[in-house]
N, C-alpha and C positions, 0 to 999 in steps of 0.2 A: 471273671472280671472283678468281682468284689474282693478276692484275695489280692490281686494285682494292685487294685485301688488302694487297699489298705497298706500294702508293703510300700507303695510310693509315698503315702501319707506319713508313714512312720519315719521316713527319712526328710520330711518337710517339702515333699514334692507332690506332683499329680501325674496321672497318665498324660502322656503327650497327645496333644490336639493340633496338628499342623494348621497354620492359618495362612500359608503361602505355599507356592510351588517349591520355592527354595527349602522351606522347612520340611516339606513332604519328601523331597530328594534327600535331605540330610537324614531323616529318620530311615529311609530305604538303605542308605549306606550303613547306618548303624546296624540295621537288621542283618546284613551280610546274607548268609545262606539259611537263616531261621525262616521257616515257611510262613508263619502267621504271628501277629502280635495284637494286643489290645490297644485301641485308641481311647483317648478320654472323652468319649462321646456316647450318650445313651439316647434312645427314643424316649420322649416325654411320655409319661403314663397316659394311657387312653388317647394318644395322638400319633400322627405321623410325623411331628416336628422333632428335630434332633437337638440337643443341648449338649454344651461342652461341660467339663467338670466344674468350671468356674461359674456355671449358671447361664452363660450367654448362649443364645440359640443360633443355630446355623440358619441364616437369612438368605434370600435369593441372590444377593450380590456377593456373599462371602466366598472365599476359596473353598472348593470341595473337589475331592478326587475319587468320587464313586465309580466303581467299575460298571461297565455297561449292564444295564438292568437293575442296578442296585439303587437305593437300598431296597431290599425285599425280605420276606421271610425265608429263612434257610430251609432246605429240604428237611422233612421229617419233624419240624417244630411248629408251634403256633405262630411264633413271631421271632424276629431277630431283633432284640431290643438293645443290643450293645454293638458298637462299631468295631470292626477288626481291620487290620492292615495286612494286605497280601500283595506282594510284588509291586509296591508303590501305589496301589489302589485301595479303596476303602470298600468294605462289604459289611452288610448286616449279619450279625452272628448271634447265636444262642449264648446268653450270658454265662452259662454253666460250662461252656467248653474250656478246657485247659489250653491256655495260650501263654506265650512269653510276652514281655511288655517292655516298654521304655518309659522312663519317668522324665519329667521336666520340672525345673523350679526357677523362680525368679532370680536373677542375678543382680549385680550392682545397678542402681537406679532403675530397678524394675524391669530390666532386660530379662527375656526368658533365655534359659540355658538348658 
């Protein structure tokens, strides 16, 4: 997760964190046949709350695409503190797992790209 985050930051971007069903579907299309990817969200330290890379937290009325039973700790780990993307759904994942990733950055007039 940290390597993916750093690579996005080096290009002036951040890990993608979909905020709507449309953005989530777009990321799913970008992923193609890749099985997993990192999302720009982490579990806040010592909490069950999730926060995006920009520091905003995932609130009750916000778009979320958690898979059934998620977020939860992944098997064989203490916690899944990073958010992963799998087949259009979000999962809690061990932050040290090697995954692919999608970056996003602000476009003209602050539009996300």
